[in-house]
N, C-alpha and C positions, 0 to 999 in steps of 0.2 A: 217349775212351770211345766204343764202338760198341755199338749195340743192334740186333739183327736178329730180327724176328718173322715167322714163316711159319705159314700156317694154311689150313684148309679149313672151309667152312660149307655146309650144305645146308638148304634151307627147302622144305617140302612143304605146300601149302595146298589146301583144298577150298572152292570157292565154291558155295553153294546158292542158286539163284534160283527164283522161283515156277514156271517151266516146265521148268527143267533144272538140272544142276550140272556143274561141270568142275573139273579139277585143274590146279594150277600148281606146277611143280617148278623150283627154282633151285639151282644148284651154284656156289660161289665158291671160288677159290684166290687167296691173296694173299701178298704179301711186302712188309713195311714195314721200313725201315732208317733209322737216324739215326746220324750221326757227329758227335760234339760235342767241341769243344776250348775250353778257357777259360784265362784267366790273371788274376792279381791281384798287386798290389804296393803297398808303402807305403814312403815315404822321408821322414824327418824331419830337419830341420837347425835347430840352435839357434844363432842369431846371437850372443847373449849370454845373460845370466841372466834377461833380461826379455822377449825376443822369440824366436819360433820360426816355422818354416814347415813345414807337413806336406802332402805330395803323396800322394794315393791314386788308384789306377787299377785298373780291372778290365774284363773284356770277354770275348767269345767268339764262336765261329761254330758254327752248326748246319747240317748238310746232310742233308735228309730226302728219301727216295725212297719212293714207294708204287706198287705194281703189283698190279692185280687183273684176274682173268679170270672172267667170268660166263657161264654157259650156262643159258638159261631155255627151258622148253617148257610149252605149254598143251595139255592133253589133254581130249577130250570124255568124257562119262560111260562110253562103251564103250572108253576108252583109245586112241581114234584121235587122231593128232596133228593139232592145230588150228593151232598156231603154234610157232615156235621162233626163238631168236636167240642170238647170241654177242656179248658186249661186252667190250672191253678198255679199261682206264683206266690211265694212268701219270701220276704227278705228281712233280715235282722242285722242291724249295724250298731256298733258302739264306737264312739270317738272320745278320746281323752286328750286334754291340752293342759299344759302348765307353762306359764311364762314367769320369769323372775328377772329382776334388775337390781343391781347393787351399784350405788353411786357414792363415791368418796370425793369430798371437796376440801381443799386447803387454800386459805387465803395467804398470799405471799406478802412479805413486808412492803414491797413497792405498791403504792396505791393503785387500785383497779385491776390488779393481777391475781388470777386464781389458777391453780392447777387442779384438774379433776381426772378421775379414773372411773369409767363406766363399764361394768361387766354385765352381760345379758346372756341368759340361757333360756331356750325354748324347747319344749317337748310336745310332740303330737303323735298320737297312735290311733290306728283304726283297725277294726275287726269287722268283717262283713261275711254273712252267711246267706246263701240263696238256695231255695228249693223250688223246682218247677216240675209240674206233672201235666202230661198231655194225654188225653184219652180220645180214641175214635170209637164211638159206640157202633156195634154191628147194625146194619140196616135191614 
């Protein structure tokens, strides 16, 4: 399964101080993507009428990427440019999971009694990388 989200965002703020006010404008463009794969399975084996073994497993992988571009500018009350910057961020992450379960059952001779042994193993791993760049253009 793949999910891809693209978008834009604009934030315009006005800061009012006792002696002056200024404007702050920010524009963002982003792209977020996730690719997900998963599996699951069950296997049951009956040794005889009194004992059985059941193996269950599931897991999956996620690969996520995010990319954002920001442009920010600060303007004085007369709309003169005070400051501006451009920022780019990129993140890549991978997640891997595997879960397994082993269940052994044995019916005992006395009616209604069963002994069971359940063994469970879980694994989860993550790897994340991030890159960020900030530029202040000369005015």
